[in-house]
DSSP file (Angstrom, degrees, kcal/mol; ACC not computed):
  #  RESIDUE AA STRUCTURE BP1 BP2  ACC     N-H-->O    O-->H-N    N-H-->O    O-->H-N    TCO  KAPPA ALPHA  PHI   PSI    X-CA   Y-CA   Z-CA
    1    1 A X              0   0    0      0, 0.0    44,-2.9     0, 0.0     2,-0.4   0.000 360.0 360.0 360.0 146.7   33.8  -56.6   52.6
    2    2 A X  E     -A   44   0A   0     42,-0.2     2,-0.4     2,-0.0    42,-0.2  -0.986 360.0-173.5-127.7 132.8   34.6  -53.2   51.1
    3    3 A X  E     -A   43   0A   0     40,-2.4    40,-3.2    -2,-0.4     2,-0.5  -0.987   6.2-162.4-123.3 132.1   35.5  -50.0   53.0
    4    4 A X  E     -A   42   0A   0     -2,-0.4     2,-0.4    38,-0.2    38,-0.2  -0.968  10.1-172.8-116.8 124.8   35.9  -46.6   51.2
    5    5 A X  E     -A   41   0A   0     36,-2.5    36,-2.4    -2,-0.5     2,-0.5  -0.916  22.7-131.7-117.1 141.6   37.7  -43.8   53.1
    6    6 A X  E     -A   40   0A   0     -2,-0.4    60,-2.7    34,-0.2     2,-0.4  -0.813  31.0-170.1 -88.5 128.3   38.2  -40.2   52.1
    7    7 A X  E     -C   65   0B   0     32,-2.7     2,-0.4    -2,-0.5     3,-0.3  -0.979  10.4-153.3-128.3 131.3   41.8  -39.3   52.5
    8    8 A X  E    S+C   64   0B   0     56,-3.4    56,-1.9    -2,-0.4     3,-0.1  -0.804  72.0  38.1-102.5 143.1   43.4  -35.8   52.3
    9    9 A X  S    S+     0   0    0     -2,-0.4     2,-0.5     1,-0.3    -1,-0.2   0.285  72.5 126.2 107.9  -9.7   47.0  -35.1   51.3
   10   10 A X        +     0   0    0     -3,-0.3    -1,-0.3     1,-0.1     3,-0.1  -0.700  17.8 147.7 -83.1 128.5   47.5  -37.7   48.6
   11   11 A X        +     0   0    0     -2,-0.5     2,-0.3     1,-0.2    -1,-0.1   0.483  53.1  27.6-138.3  -6.7   48.8  -36.0   45.4
   12   12 A X  S  > S-     0   0    0      1,-0.0     4,-1.9    24,-0.0     3,-0.2  -0.884  84.5 -89.3-150.9 177.5   51.1  -38.3   43.4
   13   13 A X  H  > S+     0   0    0     -2,-0.3     4,-2.5     1,-0.2     5,-0.2   0.791 121.4  60.4 -67.1 -27.7   52.0  -41.9   42.6
   14   14 A X  H  > S+     0   0    0      2,-0.2     4,-2.5     1,-0.2    -1,-0.2   0.910 105.1  49.3 -63.2 -40.9   54.4  -42.0   45.5
   15   15 A X  H  > S+     0   0    0     -3,-0.2     4,-2.5     2,-0.2     5,-0.3   0.921 110.3  50.8 -62.0 -44.6   51.4  -41.3   47.8
   16   16 A X  H  X S+     0   0    0     -4,-1.9     4,-2.7     1,-0.2     5,-0.2   0.927 112.1  46.9 -59.2 -46.4   49.5  -44.0   46.1
   17   17 A X  H  X S+     0   0    0     -4,-2.5     4,-2.6     2,-0.2     5,-0.2   0.910 111.7  50.4 -64.2 -43.0   52.3  -46.5   46.6
   18   18 A X  H  X S+     0   0    0     -4,-2.5     4,-2.1     2,-0.2    -2,-0.2   0.930 115.7  41.1 -62.5 -46.2   52.9  -45.5   50.3
   19   19 A X  H  X S+     0   0    0     -4,-2.5     4,-2.6     2,-0.2     5,-0.3   0.921 115.0  51.4 -69.2 -43.6   49.2  -45.9   51.2
   20   20 A X  H  X S+     0   0    0     -4,-2.7     4,-2.5    -5,-0.3    -2,-0.2   0.935 112.8  45.3 -58.8 -47.6   48.8  -49.1   49.1
   21   21 A X  H  X S+     0   0    0     -4,-2.6     4,-1.2    -5,-0.2    -1,-0.2   0.910 113.4  49.6 -63.8 -42.8   51.8  -50.8   50.7
   22   22 A X  H  < S+     0   0    0     -4,-2.1     4,-0.3    -5,-0.2     3,-0.2   0.924 116.4  40.6 -64.0 -44.9   50.8  -49.7   54.3
   23   23 A X  H >< S+     0   0    0     -4,-2.6     3,-1.5     1,-0.2    -1,-0.2   0.887 110.5  58.2 -72.0 -38.5   47.2  -51.0   54.0
   24   24 A X  H 3< S+     0   0    0     -4,-2.5    -1,-0.2    -5,-0.3     5,-0.2   0.756  95.0  66.3 -64.1 -24.5   48.2  -54.1   52.1
   25   25 A X  T 3< S+     0   0    0     -4,-1.2    -1,-0.3    -3,-0.2     2,-0.2   0.689  79.4  99.9 -71.1 -17.7   50.4  -55.2   54.9
   26   26 A X  S X  S-     0   0    0     -3,-1.5     3,-1.7    -4,-0.3     2,-0.2  -0.503  85.9-110.3 -71.8 135.2   47.4  -55.7   57.2
   27   27 A X  T 3  S+     0   0    0      1,-0.2     3,-0.1    -2,-0.2    -1,-0.1  -0.467 102.6  26.7 -66.2 129.7   46.3  -59.3   57.5
   28   28 A X  T 3  S+     0   0    0      1,-0.3    18,-2.2    -2,-0.2     2,-0.5   0.313  83.8 129.0 101.0  -7.6   43.0  -59.8   55.8
   29   29 A X  E <   +B   45   0A   0     -3,-1.7    -1,-0.3    16,-0.2    16,-0.3  -0.710  29.4 177.7 -83.0 127.9   43.3  -57.0   53.2
   30   30 A X  E     -     0   0A   0     14,-3.0     2,-0.3    -2,-0.5    15,-0.2   0.710  59.7  -5.4-103.0 -26.7   42.7  -58.4   49.7
   31   31 A X  E     -B   44   0A   0     13,-1.6    13,-2.4    -8,-0.1     2,-0.4  -0.979  49.9-152.5-168.4 154.0   43.0  -55.3   47.5
   32   32 A X  E     -B   43   0A   0     -2,-0.3     2,-0.4    11,-0.2    11,-0.2  -0.998   9.3-176.3-135.9 130.2   43.4  -51.5   47.5
   33   33 A X  E     -B   42   0A   0      9,-2.7     9,-3.3    -2,-0.4     2,-0.4  -0.994   9.8-166.2-128.2 126.7   42.2  -49.0   44.9
   34   34 A X  E     -B   41   0A   0     -2,-0.4     2,-0.6     7,-0.2     7,-0.2  -0.925  10.5-165.0-118.3 135.4   43.1  -45.4   45.2
   35   35 A X  E  >> -B   40   0A   0      5,-2.4     5,-1.8    -2,-0.4     4,-1.0  -0.955   3.1-172.3-116.4 111.3   41.6  -42.4   43.3
   36   36 A X  T  45S+     0   0    0     -2,-0.6    -1,-0.1     3,-0.2   -26,-0.1   0.877  88.2  54.4 -66.5 -36.8   43.7  -39.2   43.6
   37   37 A X  T  45S+     0   0    0      1,-0.2    -1,-0.2     2,-0.1    -2,-0.0   0.912 118.2  32.8 -64.1 -43.7   40.9  -37.2   41.9
   38   38 A X  T  45S-     0   0    0      2,-0.1    -1,-0.2   -32,-0.0    -2,-0.2   0.517 103.3-129.3 -90.6  -6.1   38.2  -38.3   44.4
   39   39 A X  T  <5 +     0   0    0     -4,-1.0   -32,-2.7     1,-0.2     2,-0.3   0.906  61.1 139.0  56.9  44.7   40.6  -38.5   47.3
   40   40 A X  E   < -AB   6  35A   0     -5,-1.8    -5,-2.4   -34,-0.2     2,-0.5  -0.899  45.4-160.3-122.9 150.7   39.4  -42.0   48.1
   41   41 A X  E     -AB   5  34A   0    -36,-2.4   -36,-2.5    -2,-0.3     2,-0.5  -0.979  13.4-163.8-124.5 114.9   40.9  -45.3   49.2
   42   42 A X  E     -AB   4  33A   0     -9,-3.3    -9,-2.7    -2,-0.5     2,-0.5  -0.887   9.3-168.6-102.5 125.3   38.7  -48.3   48.5
   43   43 A X  E     -AB   3  32A   0    -40,-3.2   -40,-2.4    -2,-0.5     2,-0.5  -0.959  14.4-156.0-123.5 122.9   39.8  -51.4   50.5
   44   44 A X  E     +AB   2  31A   0    -13,-2.4   -14,-3.0    -2,-0.5   -13,-1.6  -0.843  36.8 150.5 -91.3 127.5   38.6  -55.0   49.9
   45   45 A X  E     - B   0  29A   0    -44,-2.9   -16,-0.2    -2,-0.5   -17,-0.1  -0.971  46.9 -87.8-154.6 165.7   39.1  -57.0   53.1
   46   46 A X    >   -     0   0    0    -18,-2.2     3,-1.6    -2,-0.3   -16,-0.0  -0.309  45.9-107.7 -70.1 160.6   37.9  -59.8   55.3
   47   47 A X  T 3  S+     0   0    0      1,-0.3    -1,-0.1    -2,-0.0   -19,-0.0   0.748 115.0  67.5 -61.4 -24.4   35.2  -59.1   58.0
   48   48 A X  T 3  S+     0   0    0    -20,-0.1     2,-0.5     2,-0.1    -1,-0.3   0.601  77.5  95.9 -75.4 -10.8   37.9  -59.4   60.7
   49   49 A X  S <  S-     0   0    0     -3,-1.6     2,-0.3   -21,-0.2    -4,-0.1  -0.699  70.2-142.6 -84.3 126.1   39.7  -56.2   59.6
   50   50 A X    >>  -     0   0    0     -2,-0.5     4,-1.5     1,-0.1     3,-0.7  -0.628  13.6-128.5 -90.4 147.6   38.5  -53.2   61.6
   51   51 A X  H 3> S+     0   0    0     -2,-0.3     4,-2.7     1,-0.2     5,-0.2   0.855 109.7  59.7 -60.5 -36.1   38.1  -49.8   60.1
   52   52 A X  H 3> S+     0   0    0      1,-0.2     4,-2.1     2,-0.2    -1,-0.2   0.829 102.6  53.4 -64.8 -29.0   40.2  -48.2   62.8
   53   53 A X  H <> S+     0   0    0     -3,-0.7     4,-2.1     2,-0.2    -1,-0.2   0.908 109.8  47.5 -67.6 -42.1   43.1  -50.5   61.7
   54   54 A X  H  X S+     0   0    0     -4,-1.5     4,-1.7     2,-0.2    -2,-0.2   0.929 113.1  48.0 -63.9 -46.1   42.7  -49.2   58.1
   55   55 A X  H  X S+     0   0    0     -4,-2.7     4,-2.9     1,-0.2     5,-0.2   0.909 110.6  51.5 -61.7 -42.9   42.6  -45.6   59.3
   56   56 A X  H  X S+     0   0    0     -4,-2.1     4,-2.3     1,-0.2    -1,-0.2   0.893 107.0  53.1 -62.8 -40.7   45.7  -46.1   61.5
   57   57 A X  H  < S+     0   0    0     -4,-2.1     4,-0.4     2,-0.2    -1,-0.2   0.887 114.2  42.6 -62.7 -38.9   47.7  -47.6   58.6
   58   58 A X  H ><>S+     0   0    0     -4,-1.7     5,-1.3     2,-0.2     3,-1.2   0.918 113.9  49.7 -73.1 -45.0   46.9  -44.6   56.4
   59   59 A X  H ><5S+     0   0    0     -4,-2.9     3,-1.9     1,-0.3    -2,-0.2   0.837 102.0  63.0 -64.4 -32.7   47.5  -42.0   59.1
   60   60 A X  T 3<5S+     0   0    0     -4,-2.3    -1,-0.3     1,-0.3    -2,-0.2   0.722  98.2  57.8 -64.0 -20.2   50.8  -43.6   60.0
   61   61 A X  T < 5S-     0   0    0     -3,-1.2    -1,-0.3    -4,-0.4    -2,-0.2   0.468 127.7 -99.6 -87.3  -3.5   51.9  -42.6   56.4
   62   62 A X  T < 5S+     0   0    0     -3,-1.9     2,-0.3     1,-0.3    -3,-0.2   0.602  82.1 125.1  98.8  12.8   51.2  -39.0   57.2
   63   63 A X      < -     0   0    0     -5,-1.3     2,-0.4   -48,-0.0    -1,-0.3  -0.746  53.6-127.6-107.0 155.2   47.7  -38.7   55.5
   64   64 A X  E     -C    8   0B   0    -56,-1.9   -56,-3.4    -2,-0.3     2,-0.5  -0.841  10.7-135.0-105.9 135.1   44.5  -37.4   57.1
   65   65 A X  E      C    7   0B   0     -2,-0.4   -58,-0.2   -58,-0.2   -10,-0.0  -0.748 360.0 360.0 -82.6 128.9   41.2  -39.3   57.0
   66   66 A X              0   0    0    -60,-2.7   -59,-0.1    -2,-0.5    -1,-0.1   0.449 360.0 360.0 -87.9 360.0   38.4  -36.8   56.2
């Protein structure tokens, strides 16, 4: 399953690393691809992973879901 979220506040490679690490720690996440230009986080994950879990992991890093 793939979920794409629009995220505001990411501007550098440190942001990419922080979001990637936070989301990757969730059980069932298989991959994370971030586009700073498009302000998107694309997450490949198992069906058991809920979107609210993904959003919470990103928001906990200080970024806003648009």
